[in-house]
Steps between C-alpha positions, in 0.01 A plus 500: 500500500710823486683625194838437677409137521517458122719810388846560644739769427851387460768708675873398548654521835399377836140470621425816722448400863169711488352209283548270785327740745206537248470127459481453879233766532293343220531158684399675823807341668672641798853602434780720635647747240842524659524124519415463134741768397775338697430155359492652141836657550637178642376323183664772262829472692517133424520571140848562344586867482581482142165363411330790699727760335411367152137496565481845652713640212278368227275768338144390446398441146854427372413145412205424288332174582319321217163342561404204298160370387418139374344564153422215273719258694798743479649743755485856358620823648183679628589841359539335156153341505213654309135533609415276230695232658331532833165523336554159340603344826182617667286404196638141471593408862321711747165598345386155391121447430344287769429132405150553612443715187514197265270304741227764496529587118467127405174480720358820367566556122344853510702616797753783455821428672515854668154440654638207722662745735354836431221500752675347804584842651338840577379730764235244612727210539694462820849335500401173655211444262726604199770255619247208527370577141843524376592149627171360359555639153856371492354150612742520790291356779548171666179291444478150650565347154836681511578430869411135446737488198793618698424282804360777731131379501374148543208539248439716207138486537311835563409538868185702417324270257693173559435399144792604280864601530546861615655638194536868409186533283311258715562716815362819335254382230398131503454392854132389526481683851540829293202449266247699700745767593612553147145528384418765742837691408422465134159659543657777709780584243248480219293772670807712548620467144155541346514191297527117493795276473423340176743207539613312803860561393434877524369457857807290580738772350337762722532285816868431439616817329232777562354737241654761281458860660291598195236257619208680696586498865822313415689630811228367729480162331874466507522583865220260596657229275803518710304492819308214364822291450624602833189352654528179309858464635403584855227227495762263368733571772233460779396161339871377525568627850159448671354211288188698437341656190371836569269720270719680248215739423502616864873546487481705194227723623688569827836563332339729231299700745788549736728590206265759366446659840877531544534644146211755578686610819834515327365748235312688758811547709680633194194731430466325157155352537419617143764245368312235689156584369631538155549108519231417743216696344148496625406240238784272599414548885126417412611179313709375791221593751247295298746203551465573893827672528550768763668805348697765689302781636397807329549353147330719241 
């Protein structure tokens, strides 16, 4: 999008014929300048002379045109509006808190509202992964339970376990086919954070919302949590399309190793490997390697 697509300068009088030439050039259309100029003059000659004389004799800026804004259900002259009035519009109408906030706050009493979204972005998180996490935290994904409810899926039953309806939390937390995978991930994350998840609710909160960055190796854990859910979703898609249940741990390991390699190459290209090693320290790499992960070359 160009600036001129959203911002126009208003000038009185006829549109210059040069604008037509510029538009044709931009559209890469073949045209004849003389033919366009003749057609333009023919068009102007069809306009009554009195109209042309009046238009060409008007001095720009003589007539001030009011711009109106809808404020509080009333049309107000824009130049008479205050910053406070527009702030109130954005506060009350535009910047509404996501409905998902209430959902997560009810599930986790000790959760601070700002922490729901604070760890979804950063130098380590590429756009596609961030967008996926954004939809999950908004609970804006179409599980089979939702698709069945709106008539787009014959059965709401999870295609992975075949036992229960595929609801939101079932998909990422409660499916029995996740038990072994979650146990291994939990062990990995406890090694990274240097402590245990005392309660199951704390572990579930980490899976769904990540860790606070103050947590030891919080950035690594948050990244892996996102990739973990991406792997769960990929396994679910394969189960629906190909009628086969693949090993989610294998998918997770493949996706994580590829992601970390790409991340390493990205920082290396920018000559900023120090930033990479600041997060993926020798100790972090050693922990991942102990879980049979292949780390990028030259770490440490």
